[in-house]
C-alpha positions in Angstrom: -0.1 0.0 0.0 3.3 2.2 0.5 4.1 2.1 -2.6 0.7 2.7 -4.4 0.7 6.0 -2.0 3.9 6.9 -3.1 2.9 6.2 -6.8 0.3 8.5 -6.4 1.9 11.4 -5.2 4.6 11.2 -7.4 2.5 11.0 -11.0 -0.9 13.1 -9.7 -4.5 12.1 -10.6 -4.1 11.8 -14.3 -1.3 9.4 -14.2 -2.6 7.4 -11.1 -5.7 6.8 -13.3 -4.0 5.4 -16.1 -1.4 3.7 -14.0 -5.0 1.9 -12.0 -6.0 1.2 -15.2 -2.7 -0.5 -16.9 -2.2 -2.4 -13.5 -5.8 -3.7 -13.2 -6.5 -4.5 -16.6 -3.8 -6.4 -17.4 -1.5 -5.7 -20.3 -2.0 -6.3 -24.3 -1.7 -10.1 -24.3 -2.4 -11.1 -20.6 -4.4 -14.2 -18.7 -6.1 -14.1 -15.2 -8.8 -15.8 -13.1 -8.6 -18.5 -10.9 -6.9 -21.4 -12.9 -3.9 -19.3 -11.9 -4.2 -21.6 -8.9 -3.5 -24.4 -11.0 -0.8 -23.3 -13.7 1.2 -19.6 -13.7 -0.5 -17.5 -15.9 2.5 -15.1 -17.2 2.4 -15.0 -20.5 5.8 -14.2 -22.9 4.2 -14.4 -26.2 0.9 -14.7 -27.8 0.0 -16.3 -31.3 -3.1 -16.2 -33.3 -3.8 -18.5 -35.8 -7.6 -18.3 -38.3 -9.1 -20.4 -40.7 -12.4 -21.4 -41.9 -13.0 -23.8 -39.3 -12.2 -22.2 -36.2 -9.9 -19.2 -34.8 -6.9 -20.5 -32.1 -5.5 -18.0 -29.7 -2.4 -19.3 -28.0 -0.5 -17.9 -25.4 3.1 -19.1 -24.4 5.8 -18.5 -21.3 9.3 -18.8 -21.7 11.1 -20.3 -19.0 14.9 -20.5 -18.2 14.7 -23.9 -19.9 11.1 -24.6 -21.7 8.4 -23.1 -23.4 5.0 -23.6 -21.9 1.8 -23.4 -23.6 -0.2 -21.6 -20.7 -3.3 -21.5 -22.5 -4.8 -22.1 -26.2 -8.6 -21.1 -26.8 -9.9 -22.9 -29.8 -13.0 -21.2 -30.9 -14.7 -23.4 -33.5 -16.6 -20.9 -36.1 -19.1 -23.2 -37.4 -22.2 -21.5 -38.1 -20.5 -17.8 -37.3 -19.6 -14.4 -38.5 -16.7 -13.5 -37.1 -15.8 -10.2 -37.0 -15.1 -7.2 -34.7 -17.6 -5.6 -32.0 -19.4 -9.1 -32.1 -19.5 -10.9 -28.9 -19.5 -14.8 -29.3 -20.8 -17.4 -27.4 -17.7 -19.7 -26.0 -20.5 -22.2 -24.2 -22.2 -25.1 -25.5 -22.0 -26.6 -28.7 -21.4 -25.9 -32.9 -24.6 -27.2 -34.7 -22.4 -30.6 -36.0 -22.4 -31.1 -31.8 -19.0 -29.8 -31.2 -17.8 -27.9 -28.2 -17.8 -24.3 -29.6 -14.4 -23.5 -27.5 -12.1 -25.9 -25.7 -8.8 -24.8 -23.6 -6.0 -26.7 -23.3 -2.6 -26.2 -20.9 0.6 -28.0 -22.0 3.2 -27.2 -19.4 6.9 -28.8 -20.7 7.6 -32.3 -19.6 3.8 -32.8 -18.7 0.7 -34.4 -20.7 -2.0 -32.0 -22.0 -4.0 -31.2 -20.3 -7.7 -30.3 -21.9 -9.7 -28.2 -19.5 -13.5 -28.8 -18.1 -16.1 -27.8 -20.8 -16.7 -23.9 -21.2 -20.0 -23.5 -18.6 -20.3 -19.6 -19.9 -18.6 -17.3 -21.5 -17.7 -14.8 -24.5 -15.5 -13.5 -27.1 -14.9 -10.1 -28.4 -13.0 -9.1 -31.3 -11.9 -5.3 -31.3 -10.2 -5.6 -34.5 -9.1 -7.8 -37.4 -9.9 -11.7 -36.9 -8.5 -13.0 -40.8 -5.1 -14.0 -41.7 -2.9 -11.3 -42.4 -4.5 -8.7 -40.0 -3.6 -7.4 -36.9 -6.1 -9.2 -34.4 -7.0 -7.8 -31.0 -9.3 -8.9 -28.5 -10.6 -10.4 -25.2 -12.4 -13.0 -23.6 -14.0 -14.7 -20.3 -15.2 -17.9 -19.1 -16.1 -20.2 -16.4 -15.5 -23.7 -16.5 -18.5 -26.4 -15.9 -18.4 -28.3 -11.8 -18.1 -31.3 -13.9 -14.9 -32.8 -12.1 -12.8 -31.9 -14.8 -9.0 -30.5 -14.8 -10.1 -26.6 -13.7 -14.2 -27.1 -12.9 -15.4 -24.6 -11.7 -12.7 -22.0 -12.3 -12.6 -19.0 -14.5 -10.6 -17.5 -17.2 -10.2 -14.3 -18.8 -7.9 -13.0 -21.3 -6.6 -10.0 -23.5 -4.9 -10.4 -27.1 -3.2 -8.8 -29.6 -1.2 -10.6 -32.4 -0.9 -10.4 -36.0 -3.4 -13.3 -37.5 -1.2 -16.1 -39.1 -3.2 -18.4 -42.2 -4.1 -21.7 -39.8 -5.2 -23.4 -43.0 -4.1 -26.8 -44.5 -2.2 -25.7 -47.1 -2.6 -25.7 -51.0 -3.3 -29.1 -51.6 -6.7 -30.6 -50.7 -6.6 -32.6 -47.4 -5.5 -36.6 -48.3 -8.8 -39.3 -48.8 -8.5 -42.4 -46.5 
């Protein structure tokens, strides 16, 4: 508290409001929520990928020896027109019966963990969303209390990155 008082005195009221907004809202690429009790939510970089089937936002954390995939949010865009300003419901299923959103965590040396299904949540793009576009937005969600990893916990994030093409390449997919 002493540090906050010292900062407020040094920067004045207008500077204090800016500082409080930055501290309270996290950075441009940040994660928060009660899943932080399960694994660290520090972020070194963010990658956004987009193709005709999905939008994927991946948050990475570099450590001294490894790179962890802190969180990868995958949003199935079936039946959606993903555009800036539109709120996307992350709960439930697509018309084909797939989960609208899935969240995965992979720490180096550990197995991949898929978090419990999304109970409530939304994602909003502030700009972009297509390959080659600067893409910025945020999401927040809670996970179902089903006994799965992260059940009953929350996760929120902000992201800003150039959207990469998450396509499958110029060739059609090989037929089985």
